[in-house]
HTML snippet that shows the backbone in 3Dmol.js (N, CA, C, O; Angstrom):
<script src="https://3Dmol.org/build/3Dmol-min.js"></script>
<div id="view" style="width:600px;height:400px;position:relative"></div>
<script>
const pdb = `
ATOM      1  N   MET A   1      -6.748  13.913  16.589  1.00  0.00           N
ATOM      2  CA  MET A   1      -6.936  12.620  17.212  1.00  0.00           C
ATOM      3  C   MET A   1      -6.119  12.599  18.503  1.00  0.00           C
ATOM      4  O   MET A   1      -4.896  12.742  18.480  1.00  0.00           O
ATOM      5  N   ASP A   2      -6.793  12.424  19.595  1.00  0.00           N
ATOM      6  CA  ASP A   2      -6.167  12.560  20.903  1.00  0.00           C
ATOM      7  C   ASP A   2      -5.100  11.509  21.211  1.00  0.00           C
ATOM      8  O   ASP A   2      -4.267  11.732  22.089  1.00  0.00           O
ATOM      9  N   PHE A   3      -5.101  10.391  20.525  1.00  0.00           N
ATOM     10  CA  PHE A   3      -4.109   9.346  20.787  1.00  0.00           C
ATOM     11  C   PHE A   3      -2.831   9.556  19.983  1.00  0.00           C
ATOM     12  O   PHE A   3      -1.873   8.802  20.150  1.00  0.00           O
ATOM     13  N   LEU A   4      -2.799  10.551  19.127  1.00  0.00           N
ATOM     14  CA  LEU A   4      -1.713  10.747  18.178  1.00  0.00           C
ATOM     15  C   LEU A   4      -0.837  11.916  18.601  1.00  0.00           C
ATOM     16  O   LEU A   4      -1.246  13.074  18.530  1.00  0.00           O
ATOM     17  N   ARG A   5       0.382  11.592  19.044  1.00  0.00           N
ATOM     18  CA  ARG A   5       1.328  12.642  19.425  1.00  0.00           C
ATOM     19  C   ARG A   5       1.832  13.346  18.172  1.00  0.00           C
ATOM     20  O   ARG A   5       2.046  12.699  17.147  1.00  0.00           O
ATOM     21  N   PRO A   6       2.026  14.662  18.238  1.00  0.00           N
ATOM     22  CA  PRO A   6       2.472  15.413  17.055  1.00  0.00           C
ATOM     23  C   PRO A   6       3.792  14.906  16.462  1.00  0.00           C
ATOM     24  O   PRO A   6       3.950  14.885  15.241  1.00  0.00           O
ATOM     25  N   ASP A   7       4.740  14.499  17.314  1.00  0.00           N
ATOM     26  CA  ASP A   7       6.020  14.015  16.790  1.00  0.00           C
ATOM     27  C   ASP A   7       5.854  12.699  16.039  1.00  0.00           C
ATOM     28  O   ASP A   7       6.511  12.475  15.022  1.00  0.00           O
ATOM     29  N   VAL A   8       4.983  11.833  16.535  1.00  0.00           N
ATOM     30  CA  VAL A   8       4.717  10.553  15.874  1.00  0.00           C
ATOM     31  C   VAL A   8       3.988  10.806  14.556  1.00  0.00           C
ATOM     32  O   VAL A   8       4.306  10.194  13.537  1.00  0.00           O
ATOM     33  N   GLN A   9       3.017  11.702  14.582  1.00  0.00           N
ATOM     34  CA  GLN A   9       2.273  12.026  13.370  1.00  0.00           C
ATOM     35  C   GLN A   9       3.221  12.564  12.293  1.00  0.00           C
ATOM     36  O   GLN A   9       3.161  12.143  11.137  1.00  0.00           O
ATOM     37  N   GLU A  10       4.077  13.476  12.675  1.00  0.00           N
ATOM     38  CA  GLU A  10       5.009  14.071  11.709  1.00  0.00           C
ATOM     39  C   GLU A  10       5.911  13.005  11.091  1.00  0.00           C
ATOM     40  O   GLU A  10       6.123  12.989   9.879  1.00  0.00           O
ATOM     41  N   ARG A  11       6.434  12.125  11.920  1.00  0.00           N
ATOM     42  CA  ARG A  11       7.317  11.072  11.413  1.00  0.00           C
ATOM     43  C   ARG A  11       6.571  10.123  10.479  1.00  0.00           C
ATOM     44  O   ARG A  11       7.079   9.773   9.414  1.00  0.00           O
ATOM     45  N   LEU A  12       5.370   9.707  10.873  1.00  0.00           N
ATOM     46  CA  LEU A  12       4.598   8.781  10.047  1.00  0.00           C
ATOM     47  C   LEU A  12       4.140   9.430   8.738  1.00  0.00           C
ATOM     48  O   LEU A  12       4.060   8.755   7.711  1.00  0.00           O
ATOM     49  N   MET A  13       3.842  10.722   8.766  1.00  0.00           N
ATOM     50  CA  MET A  13       3.452  11.416   7.541  1.00  0.00           C
ATOM     51  C   MET A  13       4.586  11.363   6.518  1.00  0.00           C
ATOM     52  O   MET A  13       4.340  11.297   5.313  1.00  0.00           O
ATOM     53  N   LYS A  14       5.808  11.392   6.995  1.00  0.00           N
ATOM     54  CA  LYS A  14       6.974  11.351   6.098  1.00  0.00           C
ATOM     55  C   LYS A  14       7.299   9.931   5.654  1.00  0.00           C
ATOM     56  O   LYS A  14       7.696   9.713   4.510  1.00  0.00           O
ATOM     57  N   GLU A  15       7.134   8.961   6.558  1.00  0.00           N
ATOM     58  CA  GLU A  15       7.690   7.625   6.332  1.00  0.00           C
ATOM     59  C   GLU A  15       6.675   6.535   5.992  1.00  0.00           C
ATOM     60  O   GLU A  15       7.064   5.470   5.513  1.00  0.00           O
ATOM     61  N   HIS A  16       5.401   6.771   6.223  1.00  0.00           N
ATOM     62  CA  HIS A  16       4.416   5.688   6.100  1.00  0.00           C
ATOM     63  C   HIS A  16       3.323   6.087   5.108  1.00  0.00           C
ATOM     64  O   HIS A  16       2.452   6.897   5.422  1.00  0.00           O
ATOM     65  N   PHE A  17       3.380   5.508   3.909  1.00  0.00           N
ATOM     66  CA  PHE A  17       2.447   5.867   2.836  1.00  0.00           C
ATOM     67  C   PHE A  17       0.991   5.658   3.249  1.00  0.00           C
ATOM     68  O   PHE A  17       0.164   6.549   3.057  1.00  0.00           O
ATOM     69  N   GLU A  18       0.668   4.499   3.810  1.00  0.00           N
ATOM     70  CA  GLU A  18      -0.722   4.212   4.171  1.00  0.00           C
ATOM     71  C   GLU A  18      -1.225   5.201   5.223  1.00  0.00           C
ATOM     72  O   GLU A  18      -2.356   5.679   5.141  1.00  0.00           O
ATOM     73  N   PHE A  19      -0.388   5.500   6.200  1.00  0.00           N
ATOM     74  CA  PHE A  19      -0.759   6.460   7.241  1.00  0.00           C
ATOM     75  C   PHE A  19      -1.087   7.813   6.615  1.00  0.00           C
ATOM     76  O   PHE A  19      -2.117   8.414   6.922  1.00  0.00           O
ATOM     77  N   ARG A  20      -0.209   8.282   5.741  1.00  0.00           N
ATOM     78  CA  ARG A  20      -0.404   9.572   5.076  1.00  0.00           C
ATOM     79  C   ARG A  20      -1.713   9.586   4.279  1.00  0.00           C
ATOM     80  O   ARG A  20      -2.474  10.552   4.330  1.00  0.00           O
ATOM     81  N   LYS A  21      -1.960   8.495   3.542  1.00  0.00           N
ATOM     82  CA  LYS A  21      -3.179   8.382   2.743  1.00  0.00           C
ATOM     83  C   LYS A  21      -4.420   8.406   3.648  1.00  0.00           C
ATOM     84  O   LYS A  21      -5.402   9.077   3.330  1.00  0.00           O
ATOM     85  N   LEU A  22      -4.380   7.694   4.750  1.00  0.00           N
ATOM     86  CA  LEU A  22      -5.501   7.653   5.687  1.00  0.00           C
ATOM     87  C   LEU A  22      -5.749   9.019   6.331  1.00  0.00           C
ATOM     88  O   LEU A  22      -6.897   9.425   6.511  1.00  0.00           O
ATOM     89  N   MET A  23      -4.680   9.717   6.673  1.00  0.00           N
ATOM     90  CA  MET A  23      -4.835  11.043   7.263  1.00  0.00           C
ATOM     91  C   MET A  23      -5.489  11.999   6.269  1.00  0.00           C
ATOM     92  O   MET A  23      -6.356  12.793   6.635  1.00  0.00           O
ATOM     93  N   GLU A  24      -5.069  11.914   5.016  1.00  0.00           N
ATOM     94  CA  GLU A  24      -5.659  12.765   3.979  1.00  0.00           C
ATOM     95  C   GLU A  24      -7.134  12.412   3.761  1.00  0.00           C
ATOM     96  O   GLU A  24      -7.978  13.293   3.603  1.00  0.00           O
ATOM     97  N   GLU A  25      -7.423  11.124   3.756  1.00  0.00           N
ATOM     98  CA  GLU A  25      -8.802  10.659   3.590  1.00  0.00           C
ATOM     99  C   GLU A  25      -9.674  11.149   4.747  1.00  0.00           C
ATOM    100  O   GLU A  25     -10.789  11.624   4.532  1.00  0.00           O
ATOM    101  N   HIS A  26      -9.165  11.034   5.964  1.00  0.00           N
ATOM    102  CA  HIS A  26      -9.892  11.470   7.150  1.00  0.00           C
ATOM    103  C   HIS A  26     -10.145  12.974   7.090  1.00  0.00           C
ATOM    104  O   HIS A  26     -11.248  13.436   7.382  1.00  0.00           O
ATOM    105  N   LYS A  27      -9.128  13.728   6.714  1.00  0.00           N
ATOM    106  CA  LYS A  27      -9.246  15.182   6.638  1.00  0.00           C
ATOM    107  C   LYS A  27     -10.266  15.603   5.571  1.00  0.00           C
ATOM    108  O   LYS A  27     -11.076  16.500   5.802  1.00  0.00           O
ATOM    109  N   ALA A  28     -10.219  14.958   4.416  1.00  0.00           N
ATOM    110  CA  ALA A  28     -11.160  15.286   3.339  1.00  0.00           C
ATOM    111  C   ALA A  28     -12.598  14.979   3.757  1.00  0.00           C
ATOM    112  O   ALA A  28     -13.506  15.773   3.511  1.00  0.00           O
ATOM    113  N   ALA A  29     -12.799  13.823   4.390  1.00  0.00           N
ATOM    114  CA  ALA A  29     -14.136  13.447   4.851  1.00  0.00           C
ATOM    115  C   ALA A  29     -14.621  14.432   5.914  1.00  0.00           C
ATOM    116  O   ALA A  29     -15.788  14.824   5.912  1.00  0.00           O
ATOM    117  N   ASP A  30     -13.735  14.828   6.815  1.00  0.00           N
ATOM    118  CA  ASP A  30     -14.089  15.766   7.871  1.00  0.00           C
ATOM    119  C   ASP A  30     -14.476  17.123   7.277  1.00  0.00           C
ATOM    120  O   ASP A  30     -15.433  17.754   7.727  1.00  0.00           O
ATOM    121  N   SER A  31     -13.739  17.558   6.284  1.00  0.00           N
ATOM    122  CA  SER A  31     -14.030  18.834   5.631  1.00  0.00           C
ATOM    123  C   SER A  31     -15.402  18.797   4.946  1.00  0.00           C
ATOM    124  O   SER A  31     -16.204  19.719   5.093  1.00  0.00           O
ATOM    125  N   ARG A  32     -15.653  17.738   4.210  1.00  0.00           N
ATOM    126  CA  ARG A  32     -16.949  17.609   3.515  1.00  0.00           C
ATOM    127  C   ARG A  32     -18.100  17.509   4.523  1.00  0.00           C
ATOM    128  O   ARG A  32     -19.171  18.076   4.308  1.00  0.00           O
ATOM    129  N   LEU A  33     -17.873  16.786   5.621  1.00  0.00           N
ATOM    130  CA  LEU A  33     -18.893  16.693   6.669  1.00  0.00           C
ATOM    131  C   LEU A  33     -19.205  18.074   7.227  1.00  0.00           C
ATOM    132  O   LEU A  33     -20.365  18.407   7.470  1.00  0.00           O
ATOM    133  N   GLY A  34     -18.172  18.869   7.427  1.00  0.00           N
ATOM    134  CA  GLY A  34     -18.371  20.232   7.916  1.00  0.00           C
ATOM    135  C   GLY A  34     -19.247  21.029   6.969  1.00  0.00           C
ATOM    136  O   GLY A  34     -20.132  21.767   7.402  1.00  0.00           O
ATOM    137  N   ASP A  35     -18.997  20.877   5.668  1.00  0.00           N
ATOM    138  CA  ASP A  35     -19.826  21.559   4.666  1.00  0.00           C
ATOM    139  C   ASP A  35     -21.286  21.140   4.801  1.00  0.00           C
ATOM    140  O   ASP A  35     -22.189  21.975   4.798  1.00  0.00           O
ATOM    141  N   LEU A  36     -21.497  19.850   4.919  1.00  0.00           N
ATOM    142  CA  LEU A  36     -22.868  19.336   5.024  1.00  0.00           C
ATOM    143  C   LEU A  36     -23.543  19.790   6.316  1.00  0.00           C
ATOM    144  O   LEU A  36     -24.727  20.126   6.316  1.00  0.00           O
ATOM    145  N   GLN A  37     -22.801  19.802   7.401  1.00  0.00           N
ATOM    146  CA  GLN A  37     -23.383  20.149   8.696  1.00  0.00           C
ATOM    147  C   GLN A  37     -23.728  21.628   8.812  1.00  0.00           C
ATOM    148  O   GLN A  37     -24.526  22.015   9.666  1.00  0.00           O
ATOM    149  N   ARG A  38     -23.134  22.452   7.962  1.00  0.00           N
ATOM    150  CA  ARG A  38     -23.481  23.880   7.966  1.00  0.00           C
ATOM    151  C   ARG A  38     -24.780  24.159   7.205  1.00  0.00           C
ATOM    152  O   ARG A  38     -25.346  25.248   7.304  1.00  0.00           O
ATOM    153  N   LYS A  39     -25.235  23.176   6.456  1.00  0.00           N
ATOM    154  CA  LYS A  39     -26.488  23.366   5.711  1.00  0.00           C
ATOM    155  C   LYS A  39     -27.674  23.241   6.668  1.00  0.00           C
ATOM    156  O   LYS A  39     -27.662  22.396   7.562  1.00  0.00           O
ATOM    157  N   PRO A  40     -28.691  24.075   6.485  1.00  0.00           N
ATOM    158  CA  PRO A  40     -29.860  23.985   7.380  1.00  0.00           C
ATOM    159  C   PRO A  40     -30.654  22.698   7.178  1.00  0.00           C
ATOM    160  O   PRO A  40     -31.287  22.202   8.110  1.00  0.00           O
ATOM    161  N   MET A  41     -30.621  22.162   5.965  1.00  0.00           N
ATOM    162  CA  MET A  41     -31.372  20.946   5.673  1.00  0.00           C
ATOM    163  C   MET A  41     -30.631  20.161   4.588  1.00  0.00           C
ATOM    164  O   MET A  41     -30.087  20.738   3.647  1.00  0.00           O
ATOM    165  N   LEU A  42     -30.621  18.840   4.739  1.00  0.00           N
ATOM    166  CA  LEU A  42     -29.940  17.992   3.764  1.00  0.00           C
ATOM    167  C   LEU A  42     -30.951  17.252   2.899  1.00  0.00           C
ATOM    168  O   LEU A  42     -32.027  16.870   3.357  1.00  0.00           O
ATOM    169  N   SER A  43     -30.579  17.061   1.645  1.00  0.00           N
ATOM    170  CA  SER A  43     -31.397  16.230   0.759  1.00  0.00           C
ATOM    171  C   SER A  43     -31.183  14.772   1.162  1.00  0.00           C
ATOM    172  O   SER A  43     -30.296  14.469   1.960  1.00  0.00           O
ATOM    173  N   ALA A  44     -31.978  13.890   0.620  1.00  0.00           N
ATOM    174  CA  ALA A  44     -31.826  12.463   0.913  1.00  0.00           C
ATOM    175  C   ALA A  44     -30.429  11.993   0.500  1.00  0.00           C
ATOM    176  O   ALA A  44     -29.783  11.239   1.227  1.00  0.00           O
ATOM    177  N   LYS A  45     -29.972  12.439  -0.660  1.00  0.00           N
ATOM    178  CA  LYS A  45     -28.639  12.062  -1.155  1.00  0.00           C
ATOM    179  C   LYS A  45     -27.543  12.575  -0.215  1.00  0.00           C
ATOM    180  O   LYS A  45     -26.579  11.867   0.076  1.00  0.00           O
ATOM    181  N   GLU A  46     -27.704  13.804   0.250  1.00  0.00           N
ATOM    182  CA  GLU A  46     -26.719  14.376   1.172  1.00  0.00           C
ATOM    183  C   GLU A  46     -26.730  13.664   2.520  1.00  0.00           C
ATOM    184  O   GLU A  46     -25.683  13.507   3.149  1.00  0.00           O
ATOM    185  N   SER A  47     -27.898  13.237   2.961  1.00  0.00           N
ATOM    186  CA  SER A  47     -27.987  12.483   4.221  1.00  0.00           C
ATOM    187  C   SER A  47     -27.241  11.159   4.113  1.00  0.00           C
ATOM    188  O   SER A  47     -26.544  10.755   5.043  1.00  0.00           O
ATOM    189  N   LEU A  48     -27.389  10.494   2.989  1.00  0.00           N
ATOM    190  CA  LEU A  48     -26.645   9.249   2.767  1.00  0.00           C
ATOM    191  C   LEU A  48     -25.147   9.521   2.694  1.00  0.00           C
ATOM    192  O   LEU A  48     -24.343   8.765   3.239  1.00  0.00           O
ATOM    193  N   GLU A  49     -24.782  10.595   2.024  1.00  0.00           N
ATOM    194  CA  GLU A  49     -23.370  10.964   1.939  1.00  0.00           C
ATOM    195  C   GLU A  49     -22.803  11.230   3.330  1.00  0.00           C
ATOM    196  O   GLU A  49     -21.675  10.839   3.631  1.00  0.00           O
ATOM    197  N   GLU A  50     -23.586  11.894   4.174  1.00  0.00           N
ATOM    198  CA  GLU A  50     -23.146  12.190   5.537  1.00  0.00           C
ATOM    199  C   GLU A  50     -22.843  10.897   6.303  1.00  0.00           C
ATOM    200  O   GLU A  50     -21.825  10.802   6.989  1.00  0.00           O
ATOM    201  N   VAL A  51     -23.715   9.923   6.185  1.00  0.00           N
ATOM    202  CA  VAL A  51     -23.514   8.635   6.861  1.00  0.00           C
ATOM    203  C   VAL A  51     -22.245   7.957   6.339  1.00  0.00           C
ATOM    204  O   VAL A  51     -21.450   7.436   7.122  1.00  0.00           O
ATOM    205  N   GLU A  52     -22.058   7.964   5.028  1.00  0.00           N
ATOM    206  CA  GLU A  52     -20.875   7.332   4.429  1.00  0.00           C
ATOM    207  C   GLU A  52     -19.589   8.054   4.847  1.00  0.00           C
ATOM    208  O   GLU A  52     -18.568   7.415   5.100  1.00  0.00           O
ATOM    209  N   LEU A  53     -19.644   9.365   4.915  1.00  0.00           N
ATOM    210  CA  LEU A  53     -18.468  10.130   5.336  1.00  0.00           C
ATOM    211  C   LEU A  53     -18.098   9.813   6.786  1.00  0.00           C
ATOM    212  O   LEU A  53     -16.917   9.705   7.117  1.00  0.00           O
ATOM    213  N   LYS A  54     -19.092   9.666   7.636  1.00  0.00           N
ATOM    214  CA  LYS A  54     -18.825   9.308   9.033  1.00  0.00           C
ATOM    215  C   LYS A  54     -18.190   7.927   9.123  1.00  0.00           C
ATOM    216  O   LYS A  54     -17.282   7.709   9.926  1.00  0.00           O
ATOM    217  N   LYS A  55     -18.660   6.997   8.306  1.00  0.00           N
ATOM    218  CA  LYS A  55     -18.074   5.653   8.278  1.00  0.00           C
ATOM    219  C   LYS A  55     -16.640   5.701   7.767  1.00  0.00           C
ATOM    220  O   LYS A  55     -15.759   5.022   8.296  1.00  0.00           O
ATOM    221  N   THR A  56     -16.416   6.503   6.741  1.00  0.00           N
ATOM    222  CA  THR A  56     -15.077   6.657   6.180  1.00  0.00           C
ATOM    223  C   THR A  56     -14.119   7.201   7.229  1.00  0.00           C
ATOM    224  O   THR A  56     -13.008   6.698   7.396  1.00  0.00           O
ATOM    225  N   LYS A  57     -14.566   8.237   7.935  1.00  0.00           N
ATOM    226  CA  LYS A  57     -13.730   8.813   8.994  1.00  0.00           C
ATOM    227  C   LYS A  57     -13.409   7.786  10.073  1.00  0.00           C
ATOM    228  O   LYS A  57     -12.266   7.685  10.519  1.00  0.00           O
ATOM    229  N   LEU A  58     -14.407   7.031  10.488  1.00  0.00           N
ATOM    230  CA  LEU A  58     -14.203   6.040  11.539  1.00  0.00           C
ATOM    231  C   LEU A  58     -13.249   4.943  11.102  1.00  0.00           C
ATOM    232  O   LEU A  58     -12.355   4.558  11.854  1.00  0.00           O
ATOM    233  N   ARG A  59     -13.437   4.435   9.878  1.00  0.00           N
ATOM    234  CA  ARG A  59     -12.529   3.400   9.378  1.00  0.00           C
ATOM    235  C   ARG A  59     -11.094   3.913   9.309  1.00  0.00           C
ATOM    236  O   ARG A  59     -10.157   3.215   9.696  1.00  0.00           O
ATOM    237  N   ALA A  60     -10.933   5.126   8.819  1.00  0.00           N
ATOM    238  CA  ALA A  60      -9.590   5.716   8.719  1.00  0.00           C
ATOM    239  C   ALA A  60      -8.987   5.885  10.114  1.00  0.00           C
ATOM    240  O   ALA A  60      -7.823   5.554  10.336  1.00  0.00           O
ATOM    241  N   LYS A  61      -9.774   6.395  11.040  1.00  0.00           N
ATOM    242  CA  LYS A  61      -9.274   6.616  12.401  1.00  0.00           C
ATOM    243  C   LYS A  61      -8.869   5.304  13.061  1.00  0.00           C
ATOM    244  O   LYS A  61      -7.837   5.237  13.730  1.00  0.00           O
ATOM    245  N   GLU A  62      -9.668   4.269  12.879  1.00  0.00           N
ATOM    246  CA  GLU A  62      -9.338   2.962  13.465  1.00  0.00           C
ATOM    247  C   GLU A  62      -8.040   2.415  12.890  1.00  0.00           C
ATOM    248  O   GLU A  62      -7.205   1.893  13.628  1.00  0.00           O
ATOM    249  N   ARG A  63      -7.865   2.531  11.581  1.00  0.00           N
ATOM    250  CA  ARG A  63      -6.638   2.019  10.955  1.00  0.00           C
ATOM    251  C   ARG A  63      -5.428   2.865  11.377  1.00  0.00           C
ATOM    252  O   ARG A  63      -4.344   2.333  11.615  1.00  0.00           O
ATOM    253  N   ILE A  64      -5.623   4.177  11.465  1.00  0.00           N
ATOM    254  CA  ILE A  64      -4.545   5.059  11.935  1.00  0.00           C
ATOM    255  C   ILE A  64      -4.132   4.647  13.340  1.00  0.00           C
ATOM    256  O   ILE A  64      -2.942   4.572  13.646  1.00  0.00           O
ATOM    257  N   TYR A  65      -5.106   4.383  14.186  1.00  0.00           N
ATOM    258  CA  TYR A  65      -4.826   3.958  15.559  1.00  0.00           C
ATOM    259  C   TYR A  65      -3.985   2.679  15.565  1.00  0.00           C
ATOM    260  O   TYR A  65      -3.021   2.568  16.323  1.00  0.00           O
ATOM    261  N   HIS A  66      -4.354   1.718  14.720  1.00  0.00           N
ATOM    262  CA  HIS A  66      -3.610   0.455  14.663  1.00  0.00           C
ATOM    263  C   HIS A  66      -2.188   0.670  14.150  1.00  0.00           C
ATOM    264  O   HIS A  66      -1.252   0.034  14.636  1.00  0.00           O
ATOM    265  N   ILE A  67      -2.021   1.541  13.191  1.00  0.00           N
ATOM    266  CA  ILE A  67      -0.674   1.838  12.690  1.00  0.00           C
ATOM    267  C   ILE A  67       0.167   2.456  13.799  1.00  0.00           C
ATOM    268  O   ILE A  67       1.326   2.083  13.978  1.00  0.00           O
ATOM    269  N   VAL A  68      -0.397   3.384  14.532  1.00  0.00           N
ATOM    270  CA  VAL A  68       0.326   4.039  15.633  1.00  0.00           C
ATOM    271  C   VAL A  68       0.707   3.001  16.694  1.00  0.00           C
ATOM    272  O   VAL A  68       1.816   3.038  17.227  1.00  0.00           O
ATOM    273  N   GLN A  69      -0.199   2.088  16.997  1.00  0.00           N
ATOM    274  CA  GLN A  69       0.103   1.028  17.964  1.00  0.00           C
ATOM    275  C   GLN A  69       1.234   0.123  17.469  1.00  0.00           C
ATOM    276  O   GLN A  69       2.121  -0.247  18.238  1.00  0.00           O
ATOM    277  N   GLU A  70       1.196  -0.226  16.200  1.00  0.00           N
ATOM    278  CA  GLU A  70       2.254  -1.065  15.629  1.00  0.00           C
ATOM    279  C   GLU A  70       3.599  -0.379  15.721  1.00  0.00           C
ATOM    280  O   GLU A  70       4.593  -1.005  16.089  1.00  0.00           O
ATOM    281  N   VAL A  71       3.640   0.893  15.393  1.00  0.00           N
ATOM    282  CA  VAL A  71       4.882   1.660  15.430  1.00  0.00           C
ATOM    283  C   VAL A  71       5.385   1.805  16.866  1.00  0.00           C
ATOM    284  O   VAL A  71       6.590   1.763  17.115  1.00  0.00           O
ATOM    285  N   ALA A  72       4.465   1.973  17.797  1.00  0.00           N
ATOM    286  CA  ALA A  72       4.856   2.134  19.208  1.00  0.00           C
ATOM    287  C   ALA A  72       5.500   0.861  19.751  1.00  0.00           C
ATOM    288  O   ALA A  72       6.333   0.932  20.655  1.00  0.00           O
ATOM    289  N   LYS A  73       5.130  -0.291  19.220  1.00  0.00           N
ATOM    290  CA  LYS A  73       5.689  -1.566  19.684  1.00  0.00           C
ATOM    291  C   LYS A  73       7.094  -1.795  19.155  1.00  0.00           C
ATOM    292  O   LYS A  73       7.885  -2.519  19.759  1.00  0.00           O
ATOM    293  N   ARG A  74       7.401  -1.165  18.006  1.00  0.00           N
ATOM    294  CA  ARG A  74       8.736  -1.333  17.414  1.00  0.00           C
ATOM    295  C   ARG A  74       9.757  -0.497  18.168  1.00  0.00           C
ATOM    296  O   ARG A  74       9.450   0.592  18.653  1.00  0.00           O
ATOM    297  N   PRO A  75      10.982  -1.023  18.261  1.00  0.00           N
ATOM    298  CA  PRO A  75      12.038  -0.219  18.891  1.00  0.00           C
ATOM    299  C   PRO A  75      12.393   0.971  17.990  1.00  0.00           C
ATOM    300  O   PRO A  75      12.295   0.885  16.766  1.00  0.00           O
ATOM    301  N   GLU A  76      12.801   2.069  18.608  1.00  0.00           N
ATOM    302  CA  GLU A  76      13.193   3.266  17.850  1.00  0.00           C
ATOM    303  C   GLU A  76      14.379   2.942  16.946  1.00  0.00           C
ATOM    304  O   GLU A  76      15.265   2.163  17.298  1.00  0.00           O
ATOM    305  N   GLN A  77      14.364   3.554  15.792  1.00  0.00           N
ATOM    306  CA  GLN A  77      15.459   3.309  14.831  1.00  0.00           C
ATOM    307  C   GLN A  77      16.408   4.471  14.801  1.00  0.00           C
ATOM    308  O   GLN A  77      17.388   4.449  14.057  1.00  0.00           O
TER     309      GLN A  77
END
`;
const viewer = $3Dmol.createViewer("view");
viewer.addModel(pdb, "pdb");
viewer.setStyle({}, {cartoon: {color: "spectrum"}});
viewer.zoomTo();
viewer.render();
</script>
């Protein structure tokens, strides 16, 4: 994610449960999407799964972005 600096990501992975959970969710969805996209043809069920995975990734990314913005507004501790 281009808006996420590595130092901020590392700190949030250690200190912020929701952030860590969202990152894991995003990564899992991305991995499964990769599996689906390597297939030459998807079944109807797989096509629906692909759409849901994209939505999951987007929701996670949006929430991650908001968490990063919230943390950036706080003074360093």
